[in-house]
C-alpha positions in Angstrom: 40.8 -38.3 -3.5 37.1 -36.9 -3.0 36.5 -33.4 -1.3 34.4 -32.9 1.7 30.5 -32.6 1.4 29.8 -30.4 4.4 32.1 -28.1 4.7 34.0 -26.2 2.3 38.0 -27.3 1.0 40.6 -24.4 4.0 42.4 -23.7 0.6 43.2 -20.3 0.0 42.1 -19.3 -3.4 44.5 -19.2 -6.4 44.5 -16.2 -8.7 42.6 -17.1 -11.8 44.6 -16.3 -14.2 47.4 -18.4 -12.4 44.9 -22.0 -12.6 43.5 -20.6 -16.2 45.6 -22.2 -18.4 45.6 -25.6 -16.4 42.0 -26.1 -16.5 40.8 -29.1 -18.8 37.7 -29.9 -20.6 35.9 -32.2 -18.5 36.4 -30.3 -14.9 33.9 -29.4 -12.9 33.3 -26.4 -11.3 31.7 -27.1 -7.6 29.4 -24.0 -5.9 28.7 -23.2 -2.1 26.0 -21.1 -3.3 24.0 -18.5 -0.8 20.4 -17.9 -3.0 17.0 -19.1 -1.7 17.2 -22.9 -4.4 20.8 -23.0 -3.0 19.5 -23.8 0.1 17.0 -25.8 -0.6 19.0 -28.5 -2.3 22.0 -28.0 0.7 18.7 -28.7 2.8 18.5 -31.5 1.1 21.5 -32.9 1.0 23.2 -31.6 4.6 26.2 -30.7 1.8 27.5 -26.8 1.8 27.0 -27.4 -2.0 24.6 -26.8 -4.5 26.0 -26.0 -8.6 28.2 -28.0 -10.5 29.0 -27.4 -14.0 32.0 -28.3 -16.1 34.4 -26.8 -18.4 35.1 -26.7 -22.0 37.9 -25.2 -23.4 38.0 -23.1 -26.2 41.3 -22.1 -27.0 41.2 -20.7 -31.2 39.3 -18.4 -29.1 41.2 -18.0 -25.8 37.8 -18.4 -23.6 37.4 -21.4 -21.4 33.5 -22.1 -21.2 31.4 -23.5 -18.3 28.6 -25.5 -19.8 26.0 -25.5 -16.8 21.8 -24.8 -16.0 21.0 -23.2 -14.3 17.8 -22.2 -11.9 15.3 -20.2 -13.5 17.3 -19.6 -16.7 17.8 -23.5 -17.6 20.7 -25.2 -19.6 23.6 -22.9 -20.6 27.3 -21.4 -21.8 28.9 -18.7 -20.2 32.7 -17.9 -19.9 33.9 -19.1 -16.3 35.3 -15.9 -15.1 32.0 -14.6 -15.4 31.6 -16.4 -11.9 33.9 -14.1 -11.0 33.7 -10.7 -11.9 30.0 -10.6 -12.8 27.8 -13.2 -12.1 24.8 -12.5 -12.2 25.2 -8.5 -15.1 26.1 -6.7 -11.5 29.8 -6.3 -11.2 29.9 -8.1 -8.7 31.1 -12.5 -8.2 29.2 -15.6 -8.0 27.5 -15.2 -3.7 29.6 -18.5 -2.6 32.4 -20.3 -2.6 33.8 -22.0 -5.9 36.0 -24.6 -6.2 37.3 -27.1 -9.3 37.1 -30.8 -9.6 38.7 -33.1 -11.7 38.1 -36.7 -12.7 40.3 -38.9 -12.2 39.8 -40.9 -15.3 38.1 -38.5 -17.7 41.7 -37.4 -19.5 42.9 -41.2 -20.3 39.5 -42.2 -21.8 37.9 -38.9 -23.5 39.8 -38.8 -26.5 39.0 -36.4 -29.2 35.5 -38.6 -30.6 34.2 -39.5 -27.7 34.8 -35.3 -26.4 32.8 -34.2 -29.1 29.9 -36.5 -27.9 29.6 -35.2 -24.8 29.9 -31.8 -26.0 27.2 -32.8 -29.2 24.9 -34.0 -26.3 25.6 -30.8 -24.1 24.9 -28.0 -26.3 21.9 -30.0 -27.9 20.4 -29.3 -24.7 21.3 -26.2 -24.5 17.8 -22.9 -24.0 16.0 -26.0 -22.3 14.1 -23.3 -19.8 12.5 -23.7 -16.5 9.0 -22.9 -15.9 7.4 -22.7 -12.9 5.9 -26.0 -13.3 9.2 -27.2 -14.1 11.2 -25.6 -11.5 8.1 -27.4 -8.8 8.6 -30.9 -9.8 12.6 -30.7 -9.5 12.4 -29.5 -6.0 9.5 -32.1 -5.4 11.9 -34.5 -6.5 14.7 -33.1 -4.8 11.7 -33.0 -1.4 11.5 -36.7 -1.9 15.0 -37.2 -0.7 13.7 -36.5 2.8 9.8 -37.8 2.5 9.0 -41.4 2.2 7.5 -41.5 -1.1 6.2 -44.8 -2.3 7.7 -46.3 -6.2 4.7 -44.7 -8.3 5.1 -41.4 -5.9 8.3 -41.1 -7.0 8.0 -42.4 -10.8 5.6 -38.9 -11.3 8.2 -36.8 -10.1 10.7 -38.5 -11.6 13.7 -36.4 -13.9 12.4 -35.7 -17.1 14.2 -33.7 -20.2 14.4 -30.4 -17.7 17.4 -30.7 -15.8 18.9 -29.6 -12.2 22.8 -28.6 -12.7 23.6 -32.0 -11.6 21.4 -33.6 -13.2 22.7 -32.5 -16.2 26.0 -32.7 -16.3 26.2 -36.7 -15.2 23.9 -37.3 -18.0 26.8 -35.0 -20.2 29.3 -37.5 -18.0 27.1 -40.7 -19.3 27.3 -39.5 -23.0 31.2 -40.4 -22.9 30.2 -43.8 -19.8 31.9 -41.7 -16.8 29.3 -41.9 -13.9 29.3 -40.3 -10.7 28.9 -42.0 -8.2 25.6 -41.3 -6.0 23.3 -42.3 -3.3 20.0 -43.0 -5.4 17.7 -40.9 -3.7 15.7 -39.7 -7.2 18.2 -37.3 -8.3 21.6 -37.2 -8.2 22.8 -33.5 -6.6 26.5 -31.6 -6.2 27.3 -33.4 -2.9 27.7 -36.4 -4.9 30.2 -34.7 -7.1 31.8 -34.3 -3.8 32.1 -37.0 -2.6 33.0 -39.7 -5.5 36.1 -40.6 -4.5 37.2 -40.3 -8.5 37.3 -37.0 -8.6 39.6 -34.5 -6.6 39.8 -30.4 -5.9 41.5 -29.1 -8.5 42.3 -25.7 -7.1 39.8 -22.9 -5.1 38.5 -20.0 -6.7 36.4 -18.2 -4.3 36.3 -18.6 -0.9 33.4 -18.6 0.7 
C-alpha cells in the first residue's frame, strides 16, 4: 500500500536501533525536508516529499549505507544513521521527516547477481557533481511540470547525467527491471515513490 503524497505518515517514529537489523538492500529512505531546494520540489509536485535515497547493507563491516544524490554535492553514499545524528556535520539530525519504504517485488526479483548490477551502476556514478549550471537545468525540469513547454523546449532540459535524487534511485532500479510509476511530467519526483502502490511503509525514523 502506498503512503500519502500530501501528508507525512502518522505512525510514531521507531528507534533506529530497533529497526536497523530489519532494513534490506533496496529499501528507500524518503524525506520531507525544510530547505529551499526541498521546498521547490514540494511546491512543484504538491507533496510533502522532497528527497529519496536507497539503502545498501555492508554487513561485513556492520554498516547500513544510503546511496543518494544531494544538492549541491551530487551522487554520494553516507551511513544511514548520519541522517539521525549528524546530517550536516553539526551534530544535528536531518531537518525534516524521515521514513523508510520498501518495494514489494525487490526481495523476490533482485537476487545477488542483479543486486550486483544495480550497485555497480550506482557506484559508477559516485562523484557526479552539481555545479550552478546543472542545478539550473534540474530546476528547469522541475518547473517544467508547471509550465506548458513545447516538446522541443522539454528536450533541451531533459535529464542528462546530472541527477535529482529521485532520478538517481529510479535509474538504479531500472538496472534490475523495476520501474517506479511516475506521472510523466518531465521528471520523476520523490512523491512518485510515495504514490507507487508497490511501495509499503516500513518505519518512520523521524517525525516531520
